[in-house]
N, C-alpha and C positions, 0 to 999 in steps of 0.2 A: 497477519501479522500476530506472532506468538504473545501467548500469554507472559505478563511480567514475570512469571516465576517456572517459566517453562526452564528446559535443560537439553540439550541434545548430547549424544554419543558417537561419536567418530572414530573410524581406525586409525591407529597410530600410524604405523608404517608407510601407506599411501603420503601422510603430509612427509615425512623425510626421503624415503627413496623415488617418489614422483616429486616433489619439491612443490607439492601442493599448500595453497594459502586459502586462511579463511577471512573473509572482508566483511564488514558491519556494513550496512547501506540503510541511510533515515532517508527516506521518499524518495530513494533512488538516487540520493548524495546530488542531485541537480544543483546547479548553480541557476536559481531562476530569472536573476537577471540576465544572463547569459542566455539559459534555455526556452525562456517561456516563448518567447515569439516561434521558436523552430515547432514547439509541441502546439500551439497552436493553428499553425499551417498545417502541421500533420495530420490534426483531427478535421480541419476544414475541408483538408482532400481524400478523407475518407482512410486515410493510412494509419491512422491511432484511433481505436474505439473506445472510447470514455465513456460510454453510456453505460458499458459493461459495469464499470467500476461504481455504477449508482443502485444498491440492492435495494432501498426502498425509498420514495417521496413522500414527503412528511407535512401536514400545516403546521403553522408555528405553533399552535396550542398543542402538539404532540411532541415537542421538543424533548421533553421530561423525559419520557418513554423512549425516546429515539437514543438517547444517552444512555438509559438501561440496557436495552439493546446491543447498544457498539459494546459497553463492558463488559455484557456475558456474551459476547463473542455471536452475534447472531446474525451479524449484518456486517458488509465492507465501509458501506457507506450511504448515509441517509442525507437528503437534499429536500431544503424547505423549497414548496412552490407556494 
């Protein structure tokens, strides 16, 4: 995830000549009610590695530091154990 004030620069010609499109995505644009069971099945079968999305495991008393690390871009995801 980019910083809130991040910008990008793109070459303009491919957008027109090759009909390229730029589409945003928030959490993969998933429809949780529809996709969640499929994601769980993929994770259980080993086809979806969800463990690599966890940067750090924390205790509940470390939650403030975890929020600081997230805001600073130091971690992808912290999980409370």
